[in-house]
C-alpha positions as CSV (number, residue, x, y, z in Angstrom):
1,X,169.6,192.0,149.9
2,X,172.2,194.6,150.7
3,X,175.5,194.3,148.9
4,X,178.1,193.6,151.5
5,X,181.2,193.4,149.3
6,X,182.2,196.9,148.2
7,X,185.7,197.7,147.3
8,X,187.6,201.0,146.8
9,X,189.3,201.3,144.4
10,X,188.6,198.3,142.2
11,X,191.0,195.4,142.8
12,X,192.6,195.7,139.4
13,X,193.9,199.1,140.2
14,X,195.6,198.0,143.4
15,X,199.4,197.7,143.4
16,X,200.9,194.2,143.3
17,X,201.2,192.7,146.8
18,X,204.7,192.9,148.2
19,X,204.1,189.7,150.1
20,X,203.5,187.1,147.4
21,X,207.2,186.1,147.1
22,X,207.7,185.8,150.8
23,X,204.6,183.8,152.0
24,X,206.3,180.5,151.4
25,X,208.0,180.6,154.7
26,X,204.8,181.4,156.6
27,X,202.4,178.9,158.2
28,X,199.6,178.6,155.6
29,X,196.8,179.5,157.9
30,X,194.9,182.4,159.5
31,X,195.9,183.8,162.8
32,X,192.8,185.3,164.4
33,X,193.7,187.8,167.1
34,X,190.8,188.9,169.4
35,X,190.2,190.1,173.0
36,X,187.8,188.7,175.4
37,X,187.9,189.1,179.2
38,X,188.2,185.9,181.3
39,X,184.8,186.9,182.7
40,X,181.7,186.9,180.5
41,X,181.0,189.5,177.9
42,X,178.7,190.2,174.9
43,X,178.0,186.9,173.2
44,X,178.2,188.5,169.7
45,X,182.0,188.8,170.1
46,X,182.5,185.1,170.6
47,X,179.9,184.2,167.9
48,X,181.9,186.1,165.4
49,X,185.3,184.6,166.6
50,X,184.0,181.1,166.5
51,X,182.5,181.6,163.0
52,X,186.0,181.9,161.4
53,X,186.9,178.5,162.8
54,X,183.6,176.9,161.9
55,X,183.0,178.3,158.4
56,X,186.3,179.4,156.8
57,X,187.9,177.1,154.3
58,X,191.2,178.1,155.7
59,X,192.8,176.6,158.8
60,X,192.4,179.1,161.7
61,X,194.2,179.5,164.9
62,X,192.4,181.9,167.3
63,X,194.3,183.6,170.1
64,X,193.0,185.8,172.9
65,X,195.2,188.8,173.8
66,X,193.9,188.9,177.4
67,X,196.9,186.7,178.5
68,X,199.5,188.4,176.4
69,X,201.5,187.0,173.4
70,X,202.0,183.2,173.8
71,X,205.7,182.3,173.7
72,X,205.0,179.6,171.1
73,X,204.0,182.3,168.6
74,X,207.0,184.6,168.8
75,X,208.9,182.9,166.0
76,X,206.0,181.7,163.9
77,X,204.6,183.7,161.0
78,X,201.2,183.3,159.4
79,X,200.2,183.9,155.8
80,X,197.1,185.8,157.0
81,X,196.4,187.8,160.2
82,X,192.9,188.9,161.1
83,X,192.5,191.6,163.8
84,X,189.1,191.3,165.4
85,X,187.0,194.4,166.3
86,X,187.1,193.4,170.0
87,X,190.7,194.6,170.1
88,X,189.7,198.2,169.3
89,X,186.8,198.8,171.6
90,X,188.4,201.6,173.6
91,X,191.1,204.2,173.4
92,X,193.4,201.6,174.9
93,X,193.8,198.9,172.3
94,X,194.0,195.4,173.8
95,X,197.4,194.7,172.2
96,X,200.5,194.6,174.4
97,X,203.9,195.8,173.3
98,X,204.8,192.2,172.5
99,X,201.8,191.9,170.2
100,X,202.5,195.2,168.5
101,X,206.1,194.1,167.9
102,X,204.8,190.8,166.5
103,X,202.5,192.6,164.1
104,X,205.2,194.9,162.9
105,X,207.6,192.0,162.4
106,X,204.9,190.1,160.3
107,X,205.7,192.0,157.2
108,X,205.0,189.0,154.9
109,X,201.5,188.5,156.3
110,X,198.3,189.6,154.7
111,X,196.5,191.7,157.4
112,X,192.8,192.3,157.7
113,X,191.1,194.4,160.4
114,X,187.5,194.4,161.5
115,X,186.3,197.7,163.0
116,X,183.2,198.7,164.9
117,X,182.4,201.9,166.9
118,X,184.6,203.8,164.5
119,X,183.1,207.2,165.3
120,X,185.6,208.1,168.0
121,X,189.3,207.9,168.6
122,X,189.8,208.1,164.9
123,X,193.3,209.5,164.9
124,X,194.6,206.5,166.8
125,X,192.9,204.1,164.4
126,X,194.2,205.9,161.3
127,X,197.8,205.7,162.7
128,X,197.4,202.1,163.6
129,X,196.2,201.2,160.1
130,X,199.3,202.8,158.5
131,X,201.8,201.8,161.1
132,X,200.9,198.1,160.8
133,X,200.2,198.1,157.0
134,X,196.6,196.8,157.2
135,X,195.7,195.5,153.8
136,X,191.9,195.2,154.1
137,X,189.5,197.0,156.4
138,X,186.1,195.5,157.2
139,X,184.1,198.6,158.2
140,X,180.6,199.7,159.1
141,X,181.1,202.9,157.1
142,X,179.0,202.8,154.0
143,X,180.8,202.8,150.6
144,X,179.5,206.3,149.8
145,X,181.5,207.6,152.7
146,X,184.8,205.8,152.1
147,X,186.3,208.9,150.6
148,X,185.5,210.9,153.8
149,X,187.1,208.5,156.2
150,X,189.7,205.8,155.4
151,X,190.7,206.8,151.9
152,X,191.3,210.4,153.1
153,X,193.1,209.7,156.3
154,X,195.0,206.5,155.7
155,X,196.9,204.6,153.1
156,X,194.4,201.8,153.0
157,X,193.2,200.9,149.6
158,X,190.8,198.0,150.1
159,X,187.6,198.5,152.1
160,X,184.7,196.1,152.6
161,X,181.3,197.1,153.9
162,X,180.3,194.9,156.8
163,X,177.3,194.6,159.2
164,X,177.9,194.8,162.9
165,X,176.2,191.4,163.5
166,X,174.9,188.4,161.7
167,X,172.7,185.4,162.5
168,X,174.5,182.8,164.5
169,X,173.7,179.1,164.2
170,X,172.5,179.1,167.8
171,X,169.9,181.9,167.2
172,X,167.2,179.8,165.4
173,X,167.6,177.1,168.1
174,X,167.2,179.7,170.9
175,X,164.2,181.2,169.1
176,X,162.5,177.8,169.0
177,X,163.0,177.5,172.8
178,X,161.8,181.0,173.8
179,X,159.3,182.0,171.1
180,X,155.7,181.9,172.4
181,X,152.4,182.2,170.5
182,X,151.2,185.7,170.1
183,X,148.2,185.2,172.4
184,X,150.4,183.9,175.2
185,X,152.7,187.0,175.2
186,X,152.1,189.1,178.3
187,X,153.9,192.3,177.1
188,X,152.4,194.4,174.4
189,X,155.5,196.5,173.6
190,X,158.9,196.0,175.2
191,X,162.2,197.8,174.8
192,X,165.6,198.1,176.4
193,X,167.8,201.1,175.4
194,X,170.5,203.1,177.0
195,X,171.6,206.7,177.5
196,X,174.3,207.7,175.0
197,X,177.0,210.3,175.4
198,X,176.1,213.7,173.9
199,X,179.2,213.7,171.6
200,X,177.7,210.7,169.8
201,X,175.0,213.0,168.4
202,X,171.3,213.1,168.0
203,X,171.2,209.7,166.3
204,X,172.6,208.0,169.3
205,X,170.2,209.9,171.6
206,X,167.3,208.3,169.7
207,X,167.8,205.1,171.8
208,X,166.6,207.0,174.9
209,X,164.3,209.4,173.1
210,X,162.0,206.8,171.5
211,X,161.4,205.1,174.9
212,X,160.6,208.3,176.8
213,X,158.3,209.7,174.1
214,X,156.5,206.4,173.5
215,X,155.8,205.9,177.2
216,X,154.5,209.4,177.6
217,X,152.2,209.2,174.6
218,X,150.9,205.7,175.4
219,X,149.5,206.6,178.8
220,X,145.9,205.8,179.1
221,X,145.8,203.5,176.1
222,X,145.7,200.3,178.1
223,X,148.9,198.9,176.7
224,X,151.1,196.7,178.8
225,X,154.6,198.2,178.4
226,X,158.0,197.1,179.6
227,X,160.2,199.9,178.3
228,X,163.4,200.9,180.1
229,X,166.6,202.8,179.4
230,X,168.4,202.6,182.8
231,X,171.6,200.7,182.7
232,X,170.6,198.5,185.6
233,X,167.5,197.5,183.7
234,X,169.3,195.9,180.8
235,X,168.8,192.2,180.2
236,X,171.5,189.7,179.1
237,X,171.8,186.1,178.0
238,X,168.8,183.8,177.9
239,X,166.9,186.3,179.9
240,X,166.9,188.6,176.9
241,X,165.6,185.9,174.6
242,X,162.9,185.1,177.1
243,X,162.0,188.7,177.3
244,X,161.7,189.0,173.5
245,X,159.6,185.9,173.3
246,X,157.2,187.4,175.8
247,X,156.8,190.7,173.8
248,X,154.2,191.1,171.0
249,X,156.2,194.0,169.7
250,X,159.4,195.9,170.4
251,X,160.6,199.4,169.7
252,X,163.8,200.1,167.9
253,X,166.0,202.6,166.1
254,X,169.0,202.3,163.8
255,X,172.3,201.3,165.4
256,X,175.1,203.8,165.2
257,X,175.7,207.5,165.7
258,X,175.2,210.8,163.9
259,X,178.5,212.4,164.8
260,X,181.7,210.8,163.4
261,X,184.6,212.5,165.3
262,X,187.2,212.4,162.5
263,X,189.5,214.9,164.1
264,X,188.9,213.9,167.8
265,X,187.5,217.4,168.4
266,X,183.8,216.9,169.2
267,X,184.4,215.1,172.5
268,X,187.1,217.6,173.5
269,X,184.7,220.5,172.7
270,X,182.1,218.9,175.0
271,X,184.7,218.5,177.8
272,X,185.8,222.1,177.4
273,X,182.2,223.4,177.5
274,X,181.4,221.3,180.6
275,X,184.5,222.6,182.4
276,X,183.4,226.2,181.8
277,X,179.7,225.5,182.4
278,X,179.4,223.2,185.4
279,X,175.6,222.8,185.1
280,X,175.5,222.1,181.4
281,X,172.9,219.6,180.2
282,X,173.1,217.2,177.3
283,X,170.6,219.5,175.5
284,X,173.0,222.4,176.0
285,X,175.7,220.5,174.3
286,X,173.5,219.4,171.4
287,X,172.3,222.9,170.7
288,X,175.4,225.0,171.4
289,X,178.5,222.8,170.9
290,X,177.8,219.9,168.5
291,X,175.8,221.1,165.5
292,X,178.8,221.6,163.3
293,X,179.6,217.9,163.5
294,X,176.1,216.6,163.3
295,X,175.5,214.2,160.3
296,X,179.1,214.8,159.0
297,X,179.5,211.1,158.1
298,X,176.6,208.7,157.7
299,X,177.1,206.0,160.3
300,X,173.8,204.2,160.9
301,X,173.1,200.5,160.4
302,X,171.0,197.5,161.2
303,X,171.9,196.0,164.6
304,X,171.9,192.6,166.4
305,X,168.6,193.5,168.2
306,X,166.8,193.6,164.9
307,X,167.9,190.1,164.0
308,X,167.0,188.8,167.4
309,X,163.5,190.3,167.3
310,X,163.1,188.8,163.8
311,X,164.1,185.3,165.1
312,X,161.7,185.5,168.0
313,X,158.9,186.9,165.9
314,X,158.4,190.1,167.8
315,X,156.8,192.8,165.6
316,X,159.2,195.7,165.3
317,X,158.0,199.4,165.6
318,X,161.0,201.3,164.4
319,X,162.0,204.9,163.7
320,X,162.0,205.4,160.0
321,X,165.5,204.7,158.6
322,X,167.6,202.8,156.0
323,X,168.6,199.9,158.2
324,X,171.4,199.0,155.8
325,X,168.9,198.3,153.1
326,X,167.8,195.1,154.9
327,X,164.6,196.2,156.6
328,X,161.7,197.8,154.6
329,X,158.8,199.7,156.2
330,X,155.4,197.9,156.1
331,X,157.2,194.8,154.8
332,X,159.4,194.1,157.9
333,X,158.4,196.7,160.5
334,X,155.8,199.4,161.4
335,X,157.4,202.8,160.7
336,X,157.3,205.5,163.4
337,X,158.1,209.0,162.5
338,X,160.7,210.7,164.6
339,X,158.4,213.5,165.5
340,X,155.7,211.0,166.5
341,X,153.2,212.6,164.1
342,X,151.9,209.2,163.1
343,X,151.9,207.7,166.7
344,X,148.2,206.9,166.7
345,X,148.4,205.3,163.3
346,X,151.4,203.2,164.4
347,X,149.6,202.0,167.5
348,X,146.5,201.2,165.4
349,X,148.6,199.1,163.1
350,X,150.2,197.3,166.0
351,X,146.8,196.4,167.4
352,X,145.9,194.7,164.1
353,X,146.9,191.1,164.9
354,X,146.9,189.9,161.3
355,X,149.2,192.8,160.2
356,X,151.6,191.9,163.1
357,X,151.7,188.3,161.9
358,X,152.3,189.3,158.3
359,X,155.2,191.6,159.3
360,X,156.8,189.0,161.6
361,X,156.5,186.3,159.0
362,X,158.1,188.5,156.4
363,X,161.0,189.4,158.7
364,X,161.6,185.8,159.8
365,X,161.6,184.7,156.2
366,X,163.9,187.3,154.8
367,X,166.4,187.8,157.7
368,X,166.5,184.3,159.4
369,X,165.1,181.5,157.1
370,X,166.7,182.9,154.0
371,X,170.2,182.3,155.3
372,X,171.4,185.6,153.7
373,X,172.7,187.2,156.9
374,X,174.3,184.2,158.6
375,X,177.9,184.1,159.9
376,X,178.5,181.3,157.4
377,X,177.8,183.8,154.5
378,X,179.8,186.5,156.2
379,X,182.9,184.2,156.5
380,X,182.4,183.0,152.9
381,X,182.7,186.6,151.9
382,X,185.9,186.9,153.9
383,X,187.3,183.8,152.1
384,X,186.5,185.5,148.7
385,X,188.4,188.5,149.8
386,X,191.5,186.3,150.5
387,X,191.1,184.6,147.2
388,X,191.0,187.9,145.4
389,X,194.3,188.7,147.1
390,X,195.8,185.5,145.8
391,X,195.4,183.5,149.0
392,X,193.7,180.2,148.5
393,X,192.9,177.7,151.2
394,X,195.4,174.9,151.6
395,X,194.7,172.4,154.3
396,X,197.5,169.9,154.5
397,X,198.4,167.3,157.2
398,X,201.5,169.2,158.0
399,X,199.6,172.5,158.6
400,X,197.0,170.7,160.7
401,X,199.7,169.1,162.8
402,X,201.5,172.4,163.3
403,X,198.3,174.2,164.3
404,X,197.4,171.4,166.8
405,X,200.8,171.6,168.4
406,X,200.6,175.4,168.6
407,X,197.1,175.2,170.1
408,X,198.2,172.7,172.8
409,X,201.2,174.8,173.6
410,X,199.1,178.0,173.9
411,X,196.5,176.2,176.0
412,X,199.2,175.0,178.5
413,X,200.7,178.5,178.5
414,X,197.3,180.1,179.1
415,X,196.6,177.8,182.0
416,X,199.8,178.8,183.7
417,X,199.3,182.4,183.0
418,X,195.7,182.2,184.2
419,X,196.8,180.7,187.5
420,X,199.4,183.5,187.9
421,X,196.7,186.1,187.2
422,X,194.4,184.6,189.8
423,X,197.2,184.5,192.5
424,X,198.1,188.1,191.7
425,X,194.5,189.3,191.6
426,X,193.7,188.0,195.1
427,X,195.6,190.7,197.1
428,X,194.5,193.4,194.6
429,X,190.9,192.2,195.0
430,X,191.2,192.2,198.8
431,X,192.7,195.7,198.8
432,X,189.9,197.0,196.6
433,X,187.4,195.4,198.9
434,X,188.8,196.9,202.0
435,X,186.6,200.0,202.0
436,X,183.3,198.2,201.4
437,X,184.3,195.5,204.0
438,X,185.2,198.2,206.6
439,X,181.9,200.0,205.9
440,X,180.0,196.8,206.2
441,X,181.8,196.1,209.5
442,X,180.9,199.5,210.9
443,X,177.3,199.0,210.0
444,X,177.2,195.6,211.7
445,X,178.9,197.0,214.9
446,X,176.4,199.9,214.9
447,X,173.5,197.5,214.5
448,X,174.9,195.2,217.3
449,X,175.3,198.2,219.6
450,X,171.7,199.3,219.0
451,X,170.5,195.8,219.7
452,X,172.4,195.6,222.9
453,X,171.6,199.1,224.1
454,X,167.9,199.0,223.3
455,X,167.0,196.6,226.2
456,X,169.2,198.6,228.6
457,X,167.5,201.8,227.6
458,X,164.1,200.1,228.2
459,X,165.3,198.8,231.6
460,X,166.8,202.2,232.5
461,X,163.6,204.0,231.6
462,X,161.5,201.6,233.6
463,X,163.7,201.8,236.7
464,X,163.7,205.6,236.3
465,X,160.0,205.7,236.2
466,X,159.8,203.5,239.4
467,X,162.6,204.9,241.6
468,X,162.4,208.5,240.4
469,X,159.3,209.4,242.3
470,X,160.6,207.5,245.4
471,X,163.8,209.4,245.3
472,X,162.0,212.7,245.0
473,X,159.7,211.8,247.9
474,X,162.6,210.7,250.1
475,X,164.4,213.9,249.4
476,X,161.4,216.0,250.3
477,X,160.7,214.1,253.5
478,X,164.3,214.5,254.5
479,X,164.1,218.2,254.0
């Protein structure tokens, strides 16, 4: 099992916390701040958010920033604040000015931040960490690279290595619903990937590359493939689990990228080159612009797709890699070299049904049944980090009552704010829809005109064919 609790430097060398004397006037609970659109999104976000509430020994109040800072929170301070990775998914952090002011004012709170997709917009993240005095960073950067990233560019002292996803309590139940016996699965090898931006490096490009190369080399082998990389061919929700349950095997690569844009220059260099070379291809950027950033920081990991395939007992054919030390070749997956030099051998191993069963049994046992990689274990690790910082769980009737009152106040506030957003969105939505509606109207009018005019053209042509000769004959006779 991979060690997921790695600190830098050791806790004993950290300075005494400035907050210990002032936490007595804070609510003894965790404020979990996250962002999730009112519409649907990736289920892994809410699985992680709910895990804190379900499994932490500390009382937790979770708040979605989509509707702004609730008025009820403005004068309340919490002993611990957790900033979820869903807040930092883009260059525009999902924190309003009111939220930023609240974080700055919460000087007595212990602050922890979870980060993912850390390879871009680094300068903004580094400034955020220092500006809001983040105490602990949960990161996908491996411990051997801590010195290259956060310890070099921020004042952060405590880092914890984290996986991007864990096994939710729902996954085994979903697997039992959608897993089919091997002989009933209609797809030999399935895969859904996506095209990555060039500035993410060759590692990210593997998601498309493995699909294209495999399909090309598998022609004529009689394999039933369902391998796609187009965005409109992606599968979500229960349809994805149904797809996995119908695949005997799936392709895969390590999650992550091979370019970590520490100084925010790699993407800018790509933009500059494309501005000067209008017909530049991704391959041009890979060869002429990006090599000096390639593999500068190791940022590859196991991903949620590997856990899902394990749960639904789909044999995994993966590019060789480390996979966070969790997956081992020929124990959990069939290794495929990145130059495809062992392609025939990998296909032959896939066609061995007994080997497929052995690998899927091993993977299910070690990743799913063992319970090592569940959200329960992940949150237990988080609680241990709080305990090491001197923050022990204290569930009292007073705290429970205060949290319940806050939650009810926030719920009422969210309902009012949600109604206002809907009312405001109607005219904006209508304005955005004006162009497609007008275009649709023009098409309908054109179609209606053709339907009306077609019979008239037929009648006109028929009358012309009858009366035309008569008219010409009458004219000649008159002459």
